[in-house]
C-alpha positions in Angstrom: 10.8 11.0 -12.3 7.5 9.5 -13.2 3.8 10.6 -13.3 1.8 10.1 -10.1 -0.7 7.5 -11.0 -3.7 6.9 -8.7 -4.0 3.6 -6.8 -5.8 0.9 -8.6 -6.5 -0.9 -5.3 -6.5 -0.2 -1.6 -7.7 -1.8 1.6 -6.9 -2.7 5.2 -5.4 -5.5 7.1 -6.2 -6.0 10.8 -3.4 -6.9 13.1 -3.6 -8.8 16.3 -3.5 -5.6 18.3 -6.8 -4.5 16.6 -5.3 -1.8 14.3 -6.6 -1.5 10.7 -3.5 -0.9 8.6 -4.2 0.9 5.3 -2.4 -0.2 2.1 -2.6 1.0 -1.5 -1.2 -0.3 -4.8 -0.5 1.7 -7.9 1.4 1.2 -11.2 1.3 -2.1 -13.0 -0.8 -4.9 -11.3 1.6 -7.5 -12.6 4.8 -5.4 -12.2 7.8 -5.9 -10.0 6.7 -5.3 -6.4 8.2 -2.3 -4.7 7.4 -1.1 -1.1 7.5 2.5 0.0 7.9 3.2 3.8 7.1 6.8 4.8 9.0 8.9 7.2 8.1 10.4 10.6 7.3 8.2 12.4 3.8 9.3 11.9 3.9 11.3 8.6 1.7 8.9 6.6 1.6 8.5 2.9 0.0 12.0 2.5 -0.8 13.0 -1.1 0.9 10.0 -2.8 3.9 12.0 -4.3 6.1 9.1 -3.3 4.9 7.3 -6.5 7.1 9.7 -8.5 10.0 7.5 -7.8 8.7 4.4 -9.6 8.0 3.7 -13.3 4.3 2.9 -13.2 4.7 0.6 -16.2 7.3 -1.5 -14.5 6.5 -1.6 -10.8 3.6 -2.7 -8.6 4.0 0.1 -6.1 2.8 -0.6 -2.5 2.4 2.1 0.1 1.4 1.6 3.7 0.2 4.1 6.4 2.0 2.8 9.4 -0.1 2.0 12.5 -1.5 5.0 14.3 -1.3 7.5 11.5 -2.6 8.4 8.1 -5.6 6.4 7.1 -4.8 3.5 9.4 -7.1 3.3 12.4 -7.3 4.2 15.2 -5.0 7.2 15.1 -2.6 7.1 18.0 -4.1 10.2 19.6 -7.5 8.5 19.7 -6.1 5.4 21.4 -3.2 6.3 23.6 -3.6 3.1 25.5 -2.4 1.3 22.4 0.9 3.3 22.2 3.0 0.7 24.1 2.3 -1.8 21.4 3.3 0.6 18.6 6.9 -0.6 18.2 9.3 -1.4 15.3 8.5 -5.1 15.7 4.8 -4.3 15.5 5.4 -2.3 12.3 7.4 -5.1 10.8 4.6 -7.5 11.6 2.1 -5.1 9.9 4.3 -5.0 6.8 4.3 -8.8 6.7 0.5 -8.9 7.0 0.2 -6.6 4.0 2.8 -8.6 2.0 0.8 -11.8 2.6 -2.5 -10.0 1.9 -1.2 -9.0 -1.5 0.4 -12.3 -2.3 3.9 -10.9 -2.8 6.9 -13.2 -2.3 9.8 -10.7 -2.5 9.9 -6.9 -3.1 12.2 -4.0 -3.5 12.1 -2.2 -0.2 12.4 1.6 -0.3 12.0 4.4 2.2 13.1 7.8 3.4 14.2 9.3 6.7 12.4 7.2 9.4 11.2 5.0 6.6 14.9 4.0 6.0 15.2 2.9 9.6 12.1 0.8 9.2 13.3 -0.6 5.9 16.6 -1.7 7.4 14.9 -3.2 10.4 12.5 -5.1 8.2 15.3 -6.4 6.0 17.2 -7.6 9.0 14.2 -9.6 10.2 13.0 -10.9 6.8 16.0 -10.8 4.4 14.5 -13.6 2.3 11.7 -11.2 1.3 14.0 -8.4 0.1 15.2 -8.2 -3.5 17.0 -4.9 -2.9 17.0 -1.7 -0.9 16.9 2.0 -2.0 16.9 4.6 0.8 17.0 8.4 1.0 17.8 10.7 3.9 19.2 7.6 5.7 18.7 7.1 9.4 19.1 4.2 11.8 17.6 5.9 14.9 20.5 4.9 17.1 21.4 6.7 20.3 24.0 9.0 18.7 21.5 10.1 16.0 18.7 10.7 18.6 21.0 12.6 20.9 22.3 14.7 18.0 18.8 15.8 16.8 17.3 16.3 20.2 20.2 17.6 22.3 23.6 18.3 20.7 22.2 20.2 17.7 21.2 22.8 20.2 24.8 24.1 19.6 23.7 25.0 16.1 20.3 26.4 17.1 20.7 27.5 20.8 17.7 29.8 20.9 15.3 27.3 19.5 16.7 24.5 21.6 16.3 26.6 24.8 12.6 27.1 23.9 12.3 23.3 23.2 13.8 22.5 26.6 11.9 25.1 28.5 8.6 23.8 27.1 9.5 20.1 27.8 8.4 19.9 31.4 11.3 17.5 31.9 12.0 16.0 35.3 15.4 15.6 36.9 17.5 13.1 34.9 15.0 13.0 32.0 16.2 13.7 28.4 14.2 16.3 26.5 12.8 13.7 24.1 11.8 11.5 27.0 9.9 14.4 28.5 8.0 15.1 25.3 7.2 11.4 24.9 5.8 11.3 28.4 3.7 14.4 28.1 2.3 13.5 24.6 1.4 10.0 25.9 -0.1 10.9 29.3 -0.7 14.6 29.5 -4.0 16.5 29.4 -5.3 17.5 26.0 -4.0 21.1 26.6 -0.6 19.8 27.6 -0.4 17.5 24.5 -1.4 20.4 22.2 1.3 22.6 23.6 3.9 19.9 23.4 3.0 19.1 19.8 3.3 22.8 18.9 6.7 23.1 20.6 8.0 19.9 19.0 6.9 21.1 15.5 8.7 24.4 16.1 11.9 22.5 16.8 11.4 20.2 13.7 10.9 23.2 11.4 14.0 24.8 12.9 16.5 22.0 12.3 15.5 21.6 8.7 15.9 25.3 8.0 19.4 25.0 6.7 18.3 22.8 3.9 18.6 24.7 0.6 15.1 23.6 -0.3 13.6 24.8 3.0 10.3 26.7 2.8 9.3 28.6 6.0 6.0 27.7 7.6 4.4 25.1 9.8 4.8 21.4 9.0 1.1 20.8 9.6 -2.1 22.8 9.1 -4.2 20.1 10.9 -3.6 20.1 14.7 -4.5 16.4 14.8 -1.8 15.5 12.3 0.6 17.6 14.2 -0.1 15.7 17.5 0.0 12.3 15.8 3.4 13.2 14.3 4.8 14.5 17.6 3.5 11.6 19.6 4.9 8.9 17.4 8.3 10.7 16.7 9.0 11.2 20.4 7.7 7.7 21.3 10.1 6.1 18.8 13.1 8.4 19.4 12.8 8.1 23.2 13.0 4.3 22.8 15.7 4.3 20.2 13.3 2.7 17.7 12.9 -0.2 20.1 16.2 -1.6 18.8 18.4 -1.7 21.8 22.0 -2.9 22.1 22.8 -5.8 19.8 19.6 -5.2 17.9 20.8 -1.7 16.8 21.0 -1.6 13.1 24.6 -0.5 12.9 25.5 -3.5 15.1 23.8 -5.9 12.6 24.4 -4.4 9.2 26.8 -7.2 8.3 23.7 -9.5 8.1 22.7 -7.5 5.1 26.0 -8.0 3.3 24.4 -10.0 0.4 21.5 -7.6 -0.3 22.2 -4.9 -2.9 21.4 -1.4 -1.8 21.7 2.3 -2.8 21.9 4.9 0.0 21.2 8.5 -1.0 21.9 11.4 1.4 22.3 15.2 1.3 25.6 16.7 2.3 23.8 19.6 4.0 21.5 17.3 6.1 22.1 18.9 9.5 19.1 16.9 10.9 20.8 13.6 10.1 24.5 14.1 9.2 26.0 12.0 6.4 28.1 10.0 8.9 25.1 7.5 9.3 24.9 6.3 5.7 28.7 6.5 5.6 29.1 4.0 8.5 26.4 1.8 6.9 28.1 1.8 3.6 31.5 1.0 5.0 30.1 -2.1 6.6 27.9 -3.2 3.7 29.8 -4.5 0.7 26.8 -4.6 -1.6 25.8 -1.0 -1.0 26.4 2.1 -3.0 26.5 5.5 -1.3 25.5 8.7 -3.2 26.1 12.0 -1.4 24.1 14.8 -3.0 26.2 17.9 -2.5 23.6 20.6 -2.8 20.7 19.2 -0.7 19.7 18.6 2.9 17.2 16.1 4.3 15.9 15.0 0.9 15.0 17.2 -2.1 14.4 17.0 -5.8 17.8 15.8 -6.8 17.8 13.1 -4.2 14.4 12.0 -5.4 15.6 11.9 -9.0 18.6 9.8 -8.0 16.3 7.5 -6.0 14.1 7.1 -9.0 17.1 6.2 -11.2 18.3 3.7 -8.6 14.9 2.1 -8.3 14.7 1.7 -12.1 18.2 0.3 -12.1 17.0 -2.6 -10.0 14.5 -3.4 -12.7 17.1 -3.3 -15.4 19.6 -5.5 -13.5 17.3 -8.4 -13.1 13.7 -9.3 -12.3 12.3 -11.1 -9.3 9.1 -12.9 -8.8 6.1 -11.2 -7.3 
């Protein structure tokens, strides 16, 4: 693991939808470019601890607050009319705007949780820009994964899932995640606040089996809580806007030539290890590391990710 160095530069790019997308760079200005894609959707870069994964003397580290969250503006809760344009294709286009703004040709693409879905989707659309991939807490946000985390996992946490379902205000034939997405996108302020609180309670429940779990709310700020819940349910209800043949698992063979390391906790009940296993089996250039003592991320997973990232620098360099 490496020291967290402050950004040496930061700024915004404006996309065609009118969003200002925040970016920051740290580490070595002339180093090997490496992109970090945060989780959520909607978690943001937060305090910058993601930089621990990169040697600041080797890498030019790029972080982006995805549209609608973090320091990107407007926040989704302040511009709900923009929500339909907040899609995976839109996020990929934002990444490309940042890459062009920074004058980067190819970079190492890294991410965790939802960030791994976005990293894979980006690599599928722009493989020529990807020198390698390192992912932790690997997801693809396919139908099986969304159904598991929002419905089937109720068999593990029946009390909490009953509370989630009861607060969902779902209509006949509506999935729980679809109901939350609808309320958070179109409800009154009071309805959105209640939905965000109920969603946070579910999120903190299904990570509770993680050996590194610390009880307590995910967010102290109610705005951050609502941003997170709005974007998570929006993307999950729409299966990351990657339907049918665009689903990542249906296209992973297109990544066969890109080297990758997939890191996942054995005790990740939120996203079982079957997802990275299926990716790895269909991806000859990938290496899967299952961390036996951890769940949805953790210190050992972060250490292994840091080693894997440094390994790409040792194996060969690529042009910025």
